[in-house]
Each structure stands twice: as structure tokens, then as C-alpha cells.
mmCIF file of the N, C-alpha and C atoms, coordinates in Angstrom:
data_MODEL
# 
_entry.id   MODEL 
# 
loop_
_atom_site.group_PDB 
_atom_site.id 
_atom_site.type_symbol 
_atom_site.label_atom_id 
_atom_site.label_alt_id 
_atom_site.label_comp_id 
_atom_site.label_asym_id 
_atom_site.label_entity_id 
_atom_site.label_seq_id 
_atom_site.pdbx_PDB_ins_code 
_atom_site.Cartn_x 
_atom_site.Cartn_y 
_atom_site.Cartn_z 
_atom_site.occupancy 
_atom_site.B_iso_or_equiv 
_atom_site.pdbx_formal_charge 
_atom_site.auth_seq_id 
_atom_site.auth_comp_id 
_atom_site.auth_asym_id 
_atom_site.auth_atom_id 
_atom_site.pdbx_PDB_model_num 
ATOM 1   N N  . MET A 1 1  ? 133.462 116.496 115.594 1.00 0.00 ? 1  MET A N  1 
ATOM 2   C CA . MET A 1 1  ? 132.339 115.950 114.788 1.00 0.00 ? 1  MET A CA 1 
ATOM 3   C C  . MET A 1 1  ? 131.504 115.146 115.895 1.00 0.00 ? 1  MET A C  1 
ATOM 4   N N  . LYS A 1 2  ? 129.996 115.704 115.824 1.00 0.00 ? 2  LYS A N  1 
ATOM 5   C CA . LYS A 1 2  ? 129.175 115.093 116.709 1.00 0.00 ? 2  LYS A CA 1 
ATOM 6   C C  . LYS A 1 2  ? 129.074 113.341 116.566 1.00 0.00 ? 2  LYS A C  1 
ATOM 7   N N  . ARG A 1 3  ? 129.238 112.788 117.835 1.00 0.00 ? 3  ARG A N  1 
ATOM 8   C CA . ARG A 1 3  ? 129.095 111.462 117.846 1.00 0.00 ? 3  ARG A CA 1 
ATOM 9   C C  . ARG A 1 3  ? 127.572 110.881 117.578 1.00 0.00 ? 3  ARG A C  1 
ATOM 10  N N  . LYS A 1 4  ? 127.598 110.036 116.592 1.00 0.00 ? 4  LYS A N  1 
ATOM 11  C CA . LYS A 1 4  ? 126.158 109.456 116.002 1.00 0.00 ? 4  LYS A CA 1 
ATOM 12  C C  . LYS A 1 4  ? 125.538 108.529 117.455 1.00 0.00 ? 4  LYS A C  1 
ATOM 13  N N  . GLU A 1 5  ? 124.092 108.929 117.380 1.00 0.00 ? 5  GLU A N  1 
ATOM 14  C CA . GLU A 1 5  ? 123.477 108.063 118.403 1.00 0.00 ? 5  GLU A CA 1 
ATOM 15  C C  . GLU A 1 5  ? 122.085 107.621 117.809 1.00 0.00 ? 5  GLU A C  1 
ATOM 16  N N  . ASN A 1 6  ? 121.432 106.541 118.660 1.00 0.00 ? 6  ASN A N  1 
ATOM 17  C CA . ASN A 1 6  ? 120.120 106.173 118.023 1.00 0.00 ? 6  ASN A CA 1 
ATOM 18  C C  . ASN A 1 6  ? 118.941 107.279 118.414 1.00 0.00 ? 6  ASN A C  1 
ATOM 19  N N  . ARG A 1 7  ? 118.308 107.638 117.634 1.00 0.00 ? 7  ARG A N  1 
ATOM 20  C CA . ARG A 1 7  ? 117.437 108.696 117.773 1.00 0.00 ? 7  ARG A CA 1 
ATOM 21  C C  . ARG A 1 7  ? 115.690 108.114 116.986 1.00 0.00 ? 7  ARG A C  1 
ATOM 22  N N  . VAL A 1 8  ? 114.915 108.617 117.588 1.00 0.00 ? 8  VAL A N  1 
ATOM 23  C CA . VAL A 1 8  ? 113.564 108.401 117.068 1.00 0.00 ? 8  VAL A CA 1 
ATOM 24  C C  . VAL A 1 8  ? 113.339 109.423 116.053 1.00 0.00 ? 8  VAL A C  1 
ATOM 25  N N  . VAL A 1 9  ? 113.066 109.393 114.939 1.00 0.00 ? 9  VAL A N  1 
ATOM 26  C CA . VAL A 1 9  ? 112.770 109.893 113.553 1.00 0.00 ? 9  VAL A CA 1 
ATOM 27  C C  . VAL A 1 9  ? 111.363 109.966 113.149 1.00 0.00 ? 9  VAL A C  1 
ATOM 28  N N  . ILE A 1 10 ? 110.814 111.256 113.133 1.00 0.00 ? 10 ILE A N  1 
ATOM 29  C CA . ILE A 1 10 ? 109.359 111.103 112.768 1.00 0.00 ? 10 ILE A CA 1 
ATOM 30  C C  . ILE A 1 10 ? 109.252 112.148 111.785 1.00 0.00 ? 10 ILE A C  1 
ATOM 31  N N  . SER A 1 11 ? 108.916 111.520 110.386 1.00 0.00 ? 11 SER A N  1 
ATOM 32  C CA . SER A 1 11 ? 108.718 112.356 109.057 1.00 0.00 ? 11 SER A CA 1 
ATOM 33  C C  . SER A 1 11 ? 107.330 112.504 108.941 1.00 0.00 ? 11 SER A C  1 
ATOM 34  N N  . PHE A 1 12 ? 106.919 113.608 108.229 1.00 0.00 ? 12 PHE A N  1 
ATOM 35  C CA . PHE A 1 12 ? 105.642 114.308 107.995 1.00 0.00 ? 12 PHE A CA 1 
ATOM 36  C C  . PHE A 1 12 ? 105.376 114.195 106.532 1.00 0.00 ? 12 PHE A C  1 
ATOM 37  N N  . HIS A 1 13 ? 103.954 114.455 106.114 1.00 0.00 ? 13 HIS A N  1 
ATOM 38  C CA . HIS A 1 13 ? 103.506 114.510 104.854 1.00 0.00 ? 13 HIS A CA 1 
ATOM 39  C C  . HIS A 1 13 ? 103.858 115.740 104.310 1.00 0.00 ? 13 HIS A C  1 
ATOM 40  N N  . THR A 1 14 ? 103.651 117.016 105.262 1.00 0.00 ? 14 THR A N  1 
ATOM 41  C CA . THR A 1 14 ? 103.756 118.480 104.711 1.00 0.00 ? 14 THR A CA 1 
ATOM 42  C C  . THR A 1 14 ? 104.697 119.224 105.747 1.00 0.00 ? 14 THR A C  1 
ATOM 43  N N  . THR A 1 15 ? 105.030 120.123 105.455 1.00 0.00 ? 15 THR A N  1 
ATOM 44  C CA . THR A 1 15 ? 105.696 121.129 106.245 1.00 0.00 ? 15 THR A CA 1 
ATOM 45  C C  . THR A 1 15 ? 104.911 121.759 107.388 1.00 0.00 ? 15 THR A C  1 
ATOM 46  N N  . THR A 1 16 ? 103.732 121.947 106.898 1.00 0.00 ? 16 THR A N  1 
ATOM 47  C CA . THR A 1 16 ? 102.698 122.588 108.045 1.00 0.00 ? 16 THR A CA 1 
ATOM 48  C C  . THR A 1 16 ? 102.740 121.303 109.258 1.00 0.00 ? 16 THR A C  1 
ATOM 49  N N  . GLU A 1 17 ? 102.693 120.141 108.986 1.00 0.00 ? 17 GLU A N  1 
ATOM 50  C CA . GLU A 1 17 ? 102.449 119.029 110.191 1.00 0.00 ? 17 GLU A CA 1 
ATOM 51  C C  . GLU A 1 17 ? 103.738 119.136 110.997 1.00 0.00 ? 17 GLU A C  1 
ATOM 52  N N  . ALA A 1 18 ? 104.935 119.334 110.119 1.00 0.00 ? 18 ALA A N  1 
ATOM 53  C CA . ALA A 1 18 ? 106.069 119.185 110.758 1.00 0.00 ? 18 ALA A CA 1 
ATOM 54  C C  . ALA A 1 18 ? 106.406 120.527 111.774 1.00 0.00 ? 18 ALA A C  1 
ATOM 55  N N  . ILE A 1 19 ? 105.792 121.780 111.412 1.00 0.00 ? 19 ILE A N  1 
ATOM 56  C CA . ILE A 1 19 ? 106.003 123.062 112.188 1.00 0.00 ? 19 ILE A CA 1 
ATOM 57  C C  . ILE A 1 19 ? 104.690 122.858 113.331 1.00 0.00 ? 19 ILE A C  1 
ATOM 58  N N  . ALA A 1 20 ? 103.681 122.105 112.870 1.00 0.00 ? 20 ALA A N  1 
ATOM 59  C CA . ALA A 1 20 ? 102.888 122.123 114.071 1.00 0.00 ? 20 ALA A CA 1 
ATOM 60  C C  . ALA A 1 20 ? 103.391 121.194 115.116 1.00 0.00 ? 20 ALA A C  1 
ATOM 61  N N  . MET A 1 21 ? 104.172 120.118 114.850 1.00 0.00 ? 21 MET A N  1 
ATOM 62  C CA . MET A 1 21 ? 104.762 119.490 115.958 1.00 0.00 ? 21 MET A CA 1 
ATOM 63  C C  . MET A 1 21 ? 105.994 119.925 116.688 1.00 0.00 ? 21 MET A C  1 
ATOM 64  N N  . GLU A 1 22 ? 106.769 120.628 116.062 1.00 0.00 ? 22 GLU A N  1 
ATOM 65  C CA . GLU A 1 22 ? 107.584 121.665 116.657 1.00 0.00 ? 22 GLU A CA 1 
ATOM 66  C C  . GLU A 1 22 ? 106.951 122.765 117.504 1.00 0.00 ? 22 GLU A C  1 
ATOM 67  N N  . GLU A 1 23 ? 105.932 123.327 117.142 1.00 0.00 ? 23 GLU A N  1 
ATOM 68  C CA . GLU A 1 23 ? 105.178 124.208 118.142 1.00 0.00 ? 23 GLU A CA 1 
ATOM 69  C C  . GLU A 1 23 ? 104.653 123.546 119.408 1.00 0.00 ? 23 GLU A C  1 
ATOM 70  N N  . ALA A 1 24 ? 103.951 122.395 119.132 1.00 0.00 ? 24 ALA A N  1 
ATOM 71  C CA . ALA A 1 24 ? 103.378 121.606 120.229 1.00 0.00 ? 24 ALA A CA 1 
ATOM 72  C C  . ALA A 1 24 ? 104.576 120.868 121.174 1.00 0.00 ? 24 ALA A C  1 
ATOM 73  N N  . CYS A 1 25 ? 105.579 120.413 120.593 1.00 0.00 ? 25 CYS A N  1 
ATOM 74  C CA . CYS A 1 25 ? 106.558 120.336 121.571 1.00 0.00 ? 25 CYS A CA 1 
ATOM 75  C C  . CYS A 1 25 ? 107.244 121.130 122.371 1.00 0.00 ? 25 CYS A C  1 
ATOM 76  N N  . ARG A 1 26 ? 107.302 122.507 121.672 1.00 0.00 ? 26 ARG A N  1 
ATOM 77  C CA . ARG A 1 26 ? 107.977 123.432 122.499 1.00 0.00 ? 26 ARG A CA 1 
ATOM 78  C C  . ARG A 1 26 ? 107.046 124.002 123.502 1.00 0.00 ? 26 ARG A C  1 
ATOM 79  N N  . GLU A 1 27 ? 105.726 124.000 123.367 1.00 0.00 ? 27 GLU A N  1 
ATOM 80  C CA . GLU A 1 27 ? 104.863 124.260 124.323 1.00 0.00 ? 27 GLU A CA 1 
ATOM 81  C C  . GLU A 1 27 ? 104.971 123.332 125.461 1.00 0.00 ? 27 GLU A C  1 
ATOM 82  N N  . GLU A 1 28 ? 105.027 122.174 125.131 1.00 0.00 ? 28 GLU A N  1 
ATOM 83  C CA . GLU A 1 28 ? 104.942 121.007 126.376 1.00 0.00 ? 28 GLU A CA 1 
ATOM 84  C C  . GLU A 1 28 ? 106.307 120.741 126.807 1.00 0.00 ? 28 GLU A C  1 
ATOM 85  N N  . ARG A 1 29 ? 107.706 121.386 126.273 1.00 0.00 ? 29 ARG A N  1 
ATOM 86  C CA . ARG A 1 29 ? 108.843 121.237 126.841 1.00 0.00 ? 29 ARG A CA 1 
ATOM 87  C C  . ARG A 1 29 ? 109.414 119.670 126.389 1.00 0.00 ? 29 ARG A C  1 
ATOM 88  N N  . ILE A 1 30 ? 109.065 119.266 125.280 1.00 0.00 ? 30 ILE A N  1 
ATOM 89  C CA . ILE A 1 30 ? 109.162 117.689 124.744 1.00 0.00 ? 30 ILE A CA 1 
ATOM 90  C C  . ILE A 1 30 ? 110.529 117.927 124.144 1.00 0.00 ? 30 ILE A C  1 
ATOM 91  N N  . ASP A 1 31 ? 111.705 117.086 124.560 1.00 0.00 ? 31 ASP A N  1 
ATOM 92  C CA . ASP A 1 31 ? 112.962 117.294 124.113 1.00 0.00 ? 31 ASP A CA 1 
ATOM 93  C C  . ASP A 1 31 ? 112.765 116.844 122.596 1.00 0.00 ? 31 ASP A C  1 
ATOM 94  N N  . GLY A 1 32 ? 113.525 117.370 121.752 1.00 0.00 ? 32 GLY A N  1 
ATOM 95  C CA . GLY A 1 32 ? 113.865 117.209 120.188 1.00 0.00 ? 32 GLY A CA 1 
ATOM 96  C C  . GLY A 1 32 ? 114.047 118.344 119.416 1.00 0.00 ? 32 GLY A C  1 
ATOM 97  N N  . ARG A 1 33 ? 114.079 118.253 118.005 1.00 0.00 ? 33 ARG A N  1 
ATOM 98  C CA . ARG A 1 33 ? 114.035 119.301 117.296 1.00 0.00 ? 33 ARG A CA 1 
ATOM 99  C C  . ARG A 1 33 ? 113.854 118.751 115.755 1.00 0.00 ? 33 ARG A C  1 
ATOM 100 N N  . LEU A 1 34 ? 113.454 119.644 114.914 1.00 0.00 ? 34 LEU A N  1 
ATOM 101 C CA . LEU A 1 34 ? 113.354 119.573 113.445 1.00 0.00 ? 34 LEU A CA 1 
ATOM 102 C C  . LEU A 1 34 ? 114.451 119.351 112.948 1.00 0.00 ? 34 LEU A C  1 
ATOM 103 N N  . ILE A 1 35 ? 114.623 118.574 111.880 1.00 0.00 ? 35 ILE A N  1 
ATOM 104 C CA . ILE A 1 35 ? 115.956 118.295 111.278 1.00 0.00 ? 35 ILE A CA 1 
ATOM 105 C C  . ILE A 1 35 ? 115.855 118.018 109.620 1.00 0.00 ? 35 ILE A C  1 
ATOM 106 N N  . PRO A 1 36 ? 116.789 118.144 108.995 1.00 0.00 ? 36 PRO A N  1 
ATOM 107 C CA . PRO A 1 36 ? 116.401 117.591 107.399 1.00 0.00 ? 36 PRO A CA 1 
ATOM 108 C C  . PRO A 1 36 ? 116.098 116.140 107.334 1.00 0.00 ? 36 PRO A C  1 
ATOM 109 N N  . LEU A 1 37 ? 115.231 115.557 106.545 1.00 0.00 ? 37 LEU A N  1 
ATOM 110 C CA . LEU A 1 37 ? 114.887 114.269 106.716 1.00 0.00 ? 37 LEU A CA 1 
ATOM 111 C C  . LEU A 1 37 ? 116.138 113.389 106.352 1.00 0.00 ? 37 LEU A C  1 
ATOM 112 N N  . PRO A 1 38 ? 116.680 112.317 107.249 1.00 0.00 ? 38 PRO A N  1 
ATOM 113 C CA . PRO A 1 38 ? 117.761 111.449 106.583 1.00 0.00 ? 38 PRO A CA 1 
ATOM 114 C C  . PRO A 1 38 ? 117.553 110.938 105.299 1.00 0.00 ? 38 PRO A C  1 
ATOM 115 N N  . ARG A 1 39 ? 118.753 110.775 104.552 1.00 0.00 ? 39 ARG A N  1 
ATOM 116 C CA . ARG A 1 39 ? 118.667 110.234 103.164 1.00 0.00 ? 39 ARG A CA 1 
ATOM 117 C C  . ARG A 1 39 ? 118.044 108.574 103.056 1.00 0.00 ? 39 ARG A C  1 
ATOM 118 N N  . VAL A 1 40 ? 118.162 108.140 104.052 1.00 0.00 ? 40 VAL A N  1 
ATOM 119 C CA . VAL A 1 40 ? 117.464 106.803 104.275 1.00 0.00 ? 40 VAL A CA 1 
ATOM 120 C C  . VAL A 1 40 ? 115.995 106.477 104.575 1.00 0.00 ? 40 VAL A C  1 
ATOM 121 N N  . ILE A 1 41 ? 115.351 107.624 104.554 1.00 0.00 ? 41 ILE A N  1 
ATOM 122 C CA . ILE A 1 41 ? 113.893 107.891 104.647 1.00 0.00 ? 41 ILE A CA 1 
ATOM 123 C C  . ILE A 1 41 ? 113.486 108.675 103.300 1.00 0.00 ? 41 ILE A C  1 
ATOM 124 N N  . SER A 1 42 ? 112.625 108.096 102.836 1.00 0.00 ? 42 SER A N  1 
ATOM 125 C CA . SER A 1 42 ? 111.858 108.978 101.558 1.00 0.00 ? 42 SER A CA 1 
ATOM 126 C C  . SER A 1 42 ? 110.624 109.224 102.181 1.00 0.00 ? 42 SER A C  1 
ATOM 127 N N  . ALA A 1 43 ? 110.443 110.477 102.445 1.00 0.00 ? 43 ALA A N  1 
ATOM 128 C CA . ALA A 1 43 ? 109.117 110.997 102.654 1.00 0.00 ? 43 ALA A CA 1 
ATOM 129 C C  . ALA A 1 43 ? 108.625 112.438 102.250 1.00 0.00 ? 43 ALA A C  1 
ATOM 130 N N  . GLY A 1 44 ? 107.590 112.717 102.446 1.00 0.00 ? 44 GLY A N  1 
ATOM 131 C CA . GLY A 1 44 ? 106.798 114.018 101.998 1.00 0.00 ? 44 GLY A CA 1 
ATOM 132 C C  . GLY A 1 44 ? 107.788 115.181 102.012 1.00 0.00 ? 44 GLY A C  1 
ATOM 133 N N  . CYS A 1 45 ? 107.785 115.984 103.087 1.00 0.00 ? 45 CYS A N  1 
ATOM 134 C CA . CYS A 1 45 ? 108.151 117.204 103.190 1.00 0.00 ? 45 CYS A CA 1 
ATOM 135 C C  . CYS A 1 45 ? 109.922 117.506 103.343 1.00 0.00 ? 45 CYS A C  1 
ATOM 136 N N  . GLY A 1 46 ? 110.441 116.553 103.561 1.00 0.00 ? 46 GLY A N  1 
ATOM 137 C CA . GLY A 1 46 ? 111.829 116.917 103.518 1.00 0.00 ? 46 GLY A CA 1 
ATOM 138 C C  . GLY A 1 46 ? 112.436 117.242 105.046 1.00 0.00 ? 46 GLY A C  1 
ATOM 139 N N  . LEU A 1 47 ? 111.403 117.317 106.175 1.00 0.00 ? 47 LEU A N  1 
ATOM 140 C CA . LEU A 1 47 ? 111.857 117.655 107.629 1.00 0.00 ? 47 LEU A CA 1 
ATOM 141 C C  . LEU A 1 47 ? 111.232 116.584 108.536 1.00 0.00 ? 47 LEU A C  1 
ATOM 142 N N  . ALA A 1 48 ? 111.909 116.352 109.359 1.00 0.00 ? 48 ALA A N  1 
ATOM 143 C CA . ALA A 1 48 ? 111.593 114.991 110.544 1.00 0.00 ? 48 ALA A CA 1 
ATOM 144 C C  . ALA A 1 48 ? 111.750 115.665 111.910 1.00 0.00 ? 48 ALA A C  1 
ATOM 145 N N  . TRP A 1 49 ? 111.074 115.068 112.633 1.00 0.00 ? 49 TRP A N  1 
ATOM 146 C CA . TRP A 1 49 ? 111.240 115.432 114.193 1.00 0.00 ? 49 TRP A CA 1 
ATOM 147 C C  . TRP A 1 49 ? 112.405 114.307 114.655 1.00 0.00 ? 49 TRP A C  1 
ATOM 148 N N  . SER A 1 50 ? 113.348 114.766 115.603 1.00 0.00 ? 50 SER A N  1 
ATOM 149 C CA . SER A 1 50 ? 114.383 113.932 116.163 1.00 0.00 ? 50 SER A CA 1 
ATOM 150 C C  . SER A 1 50 ? 114.496 114.275 117.623 1.00 0.00 ? 50 SER A C  1 
ATOM 151 N N  . ALA A 1 51 ? 114.159 113.109 118.244 1.00 0.00 ? 51 ALA A N  1 
ATOM 152 C CA . ALA A 1 51 ? 114.161 112.972 119.968 1.00 0.00 ? 51 ALA A CA 1 
ATOM 153 C C  . ALA A 1 51 ? 114.969 111.819 120.299 1.00 0.00 ? 51 ALA A C  1 
ATOM 154 N N  . PRO A 1 52 ? 115.502 111.782 121.450 1.00 0.00 ? 52 PRO A N  1 
ATOM 155 C CA . PRO A 1 52 ? 116.189 110.592 121.992 1.00 0.00 ? 52 PRO A CA 1 
ATOM 156 C C  . PRO A 1 52 ? 115.119 109.270 121.906 1.00 0.00 ? 52 PRO A C  1 
ATOM 157 N N  . SER A 1 53 ? 116.070 108.239 121.361 1.00 0.00 ? 53 SER A N  1 
ATOM 158 C CA . SER A 1 53 ? 115.055 107.115 121.161 1.00 0.00 ? 53 SER A CA 1 
ATOM 159 C C  . SER A 1 53 ? 114.014 106.539 122.296 1.00 0.00 ? 53 SER A C  1 
ATOM 160 N N  . GLU A 1 54 ? 114.736 106.641 123.470 1.00 0.00 ? 54 GLU A N  1 
ATOM 161 C CA . GLU A 1 54 ? 113.862 105.982 124.647 1.00 0.00 ? 54 GLU A CA 1 
ATOM 162 C C  . GLU A 1 54 ? 112.672 107.010 124.979 1.00 0.00 ? 54 GLU A C  1 
ATOM 163 N N  . LYS A 1 55 ? 112.518 107.857 124.197 1.00 0.00 ? 55 LYS A N  1 
ATOM 164 C CA . LYS A 1 55 ? 111.334 108.768 124.159 1.00 0.00 ? 55 LYS A CA 1 
ATOM 165 C C  . LYS A 1 55 ? 110.180 108.459 123.189 1.00 0.00 ? 55 LYS A C  1 
ATOM 166 N N  . GLU A 1 56 ? 110.424 107.657 122.392 1.00 0.00 ? 56 GLU A N  1 
ATOM 167 C CA . GLU A 1 56 ? 109.459 107.176 120.972 1.00 0.00 ? 56 GLU A CA 1 
ATOM 168 C C  . GLU A 1 56 ? 107.978 106.845 121.558 1.00 0.00 ? 56 GLU A C  1 
ATOM 169 N N  . GLN A 1 57 ? 107.952 106.247 122.643 1.00 0.00 ? 57 GLN A N  1 
ATOM 170 C CA . GLN A 1 57 ? 106.543 105.815 122.885 1.00 0.00 ? 57 GLN A CA 1 
ATOM 171 C C  . GLN A 1 57 ? 105.621 107.294 123.524 1.00 0.00 ? 57 GLN A C  1 
ATOM 172 N N  . GLU A 1 58 ? 106.242 107.822 124.335 1.00 0.00 ? 58 GLU A N  1 
ATOM 173 C CA . GLU A 1 58 ? 105.971 108.991 124.841 1.00 0.00 ? 58 GLU A CA 1 
ATOM 174 C C  . GLU A 1 58 ? 105.707 110.296 123.955 1.00 0.00 ? 58 GLU A C  1 
ATOM 175 N N  . ILE A 1 59 ? 106.483 110.405 122.757 1.00 0.00 ? 59 ILE A N  1 
ATOM 176 C CA . ILE A 1 59 ? 105.973 111.130 121.858 1.00 0.00 ? 59 ILE A CA 1 
ATOM 177 C C  . ILE A 1 59 ? 105.002 110.800 121.001 1.00 0.00 ? 59 ILE A C  1 
ATOM 178 N N  . LEU A 1 60 ? 104.693 109.617 120.605 1.00 0.00 ? 60 LEU A N  1 
ATOM 179 C CA . LEU A 1 60 ? 103.660 109.140 119.934 1.00 0.00 ? 60 LEU A CA 1 
ATOM 180 C C  . LEU A 1 60 ? 102.383 109.212 120.742 1.00 0.00 ? 60 LEU A C  1 
ATOM 181 N N  . LYS A 1 61 ? 102.583 109.057 121.882 1.00 0.00 ? 61 LYS A N  1 
ATOM 182 C CA . LYS A 1 61 ? 101.023 109.115 122.793 1.00 0.00 ? 61 LYS A CA 1 
ATOM 183 C C  . LYS A 1 61 ? 100.977 110.619 122.803 1.00 0.00 ? 61 LYS A C  1 
ATOM 184 N N  . PHE A 1 62 ? 101.933 111.504 122.805 1.00 0.00 ? 62 PHE A N  1 
ATOM 185 C CA . PHE A 1 62 ? 101.637 113.102 122.903 1.00 0.00 ? 62 PHE A CA 1 
ATOM 186 C C  . PHE A 1 62 ? 101.081 113.227 121.581 1.00 0.00 ? 62 PHE A C  1 
ATOM 187 N N  . MET A 1 63 ? 101.673 112.930 120.456 1.00 0.00 ? 63 MET A N  1 
ATOM 188 C CA . MET A 1 63 ? 101.130 113.425 119.107 1.00 0.00 ? 63 MET A CA 1 
ATOM 189 C C  . MET A 1 63 ? 99.567  112.946 119.016 1.00 0.00 ? 63 MET A C  1 
ATOM 190 N N  . LYS A 1 64 ? 99.383  111.673 119.339 1.00 0.00 ? 64 LYS A N  1 
ATOM 191 C CA . LYS A 1 64 ? 97.793  111.122 119.396 1.00 0.00 ? 64 LYS A CA 1 
ATOM 192 C C  . LYS A 1 64 ? 97.170  111.997 120.322 1.00 0.00 ? 64 LYS A C  1 
ATOM 193 N N  . LYS A 1 65 ? 97.371  112.400 121.428 1.00 0.00 ? 65 LYS A N  1 
ATOM 194 C CA . LYS A 1 65 ? 96.600  113.088 122.232 1.00 0.00 ? 65 LYS A CA 1 
ATOM 195 C C  . LYS A 1 65 ? 96.338  114.727 121.645 1.00 0.00 ? 65 LYS A C  1 
ATOM 196 N N  . ARG A 1 66 ? 97.454  115.282 120.736 1.00 0.00 ? 66 ARG A N  1 
ATOM 197 C CA . ARG A 1 66 ? 97.424  116.594 120.577 1.00 0.00 ? 66 ARG A CA 1 
ATOM 198 C C  . ARG A 1 66 ? 96.638  116.459 118.939 1.00 0.00 ? 66 ARG A C  1 
ATOM 199 N N  . GLY A 1 67 ? 96.664  115.284 118.347 1.00 0.00 ? 67 GLY A N  1 
ATOM 200 C CA . GLY A 1 67 ? 95.858  115.103 116.874 1.00 0.00 ? 67 GLY A CA 1 
ATOM 201 C C  . GLY A 1 67 ? 96.814  115.427 115.689 1.00 0.00 ? 67 GLY A C  1 
ATOM 202 N N  . LEU A 1 68 ? 98.328  115.159 116.180 1.00 0.00 ? 68 LEU A N  1 
ATOM 203 C CA . LEU A 1 68 ? 99.208  115.434 115.146 1.00 0.00 ? 68 LEU A CA 1 
ATOM 204 C C  . LEU A 1 68 ? 99.413  114.166 114.583 1.00 0.00 ? 68 LEU A C  1 
ATOM 205 N N  . THR A 1 69 ? 99.520  114.420 113.347 1.00 0.00 ? 69 THR A N  1 
ATOM 206 C CA . THR A 1 69 ? 99.823  113.040 112.351 1.00 0.00 ? 69 THR A CA 1 
ATOM 207 C C  . THR A 1 69 ? 101.277 113.040 111.805 1.00 0.00 ? 69 THR A C  1 
ATOM 208 N N  . CYS A 1 70 ? 101.712 111.850 111.301 1.00 0.00 ? 70 CYS A N  1 
ATOM 209 C CA . CYS A 1 70 ? 103.149 111.771 110.840 1.00 0.00 ? 70 CYS A CA 1 
ATOM 210 C C  . CYS A 1 70 ? 102.961 110.739 109.586 1.00 0.00 ? 70 CYS A C  1 
ATOM 211 N N  . GLU A 1 71 ? 104.015 111.021 108.884 1.00 0.00 ? 71 GLU A N  1 
ATOM 212 C CA . GLU A 1 71 ? 104.144 109.919 107.709 1.00 0.00 ? 71 GLU A CA 1 
ATOM 213 C C  . GLU A 1 71 ? 104.535 108.449 108.055 1.00 0.00 ? 71 GLU A C  1 
ATOM 214 N N  . THR A 1 72 ? 106.006 108.586 108.731 1.00 0.00 ? 72 THR A N  1 
ATOM 215 C CA . THR A 1 72 ? 106.573 107.337 109.122 1.00 0.00 ? 72 THR A CA 1 
ATOM 216 C C  . THR A 1 72 ? 107.458 107.982 110.681 1.00 0.00 ? 72 THR A C  1 
ATOM 217 N N  . THR A 1 73 ? 107.681 106.664 111.451 1.00 0.00 ? 73 THR A N  1 
ATOM 218 C CA . THR A 1 73 ? 108.286 106.948 112.355 1.00 0.00 ? 73 THR A CA 1 
ATOM 219 C C  . THR A 1 73 ? 109.261 105.506 112.514 1.00 0.00 ? 73 THR A C  1 
ATOM 220 N N  . GLY A 1 74 ? 110.670 105.822 113.203 1.00 0.00 ? 74 GLY A N  1 
ATOM 221 C CA . GLY A 1 74 ? 111.277 104.786 113.397 1.00 0.00 ? 74 GLY A CA 1 
ATOM 222 C C  . GLY A 1 74 ? 112.656 105.192 114.229 1.00 0.00 ? 74 GLY A C  1 
ATOM 223 N N  . ILE A 1 75 ? 113.567 104.349 114.517 1.00 0.00 ? 75 ILE A N  1 
ATOM 224 C CA . ILE A 1 75 ? 114.693 104.562 115.089 1.00 0.00 ? 75 ILE A CA 1 
ATOM 225 C C  . ILE A 1 75 ? 115.990 104.568 114.088 1.00 0.00 ? 75 ILE A C  1 
ATOM 226 N N  . TYR A 1 76 ? 116.686 105.473 114.237 1.00 0.00 ? 76 TYR A N  1 
ATOM 227 C CA . TYR A 1 76 ? 118.040 105.631 113.215 1.00 0.00 ? 76 TYR A CA 1 
ATOM 228 C C  . TYR A 1 76 ? 119.045 106.073 113.833 1.00 0.00 ? 76 TYR A C  1 
ATOM 229 N N  . LEU A 1 77 ? 120.302 105.713 113.370 1.00 0.00 ? 77 LEU A N  1 
ATOM 230 C CA . LEU A 1 77 ? 121.603 106.050 114.124 1.00 0.00 ? 77 LEU A CA 1 
ATOM 231 C C  . LEU A 1 77 ? 121.804 107.302 113.275 1.00 0.00 ? 77 LEU A C  1 
ATOM 232 N N  . ILE A 1 78 ? 121.680 108.345 113.793 1.00 0.00 ? 78 ILE A N  1 
ATOM 233 C CA . ILE A 1 78 ? 121.955 109.782 113.071 1.00 0.00 ? 78 ILE A CA 1 
ATOM 234 C C  . ILE A 1 78 ? 122.859 110.689 114.231 1.00 0.00 ? 78 ILE A C  1 
# 
């Protein structure tokens, strides 16, 4: 069983936004992956971007630079 750790979790209004995030991060080699939305978060599309918690500010700056939008963001034990 995988050990739980604090991760930044970014949820999206639509699946299109989630996929755009995945593609942009892949292009820039930004660590993270799409995951099913954790139950503790209620948000739009059911997908979220998960990355190491220490990367939160870097990722948010990257999203702003690329014009990517999200619904919520936070640090969760997953």
C-alpha cells in the first residue's frame, strides 16, 4: 500500500481544463499527474492535478503564465 503524503491538489471546472493542465505540464516537464478528485473536495469535473506540496507556488505561477484556470487548490493528505 502506498504511503500517504501531503500533495497539492488542483481541481477544475471542466475535463477540458484538466487535460489542458496535463498537456502543459508534460510539455514543461512539471512533476505531477491527473487523479480522480478526492472525496473531501466537491468540484466540477471529477479530475484533479496532484503534485508535491512544495511545488504549489511554482505550479500556480506556471498556470497563470499559461492562462490555465482551476476551481480550487489546496494541500491534502493523499
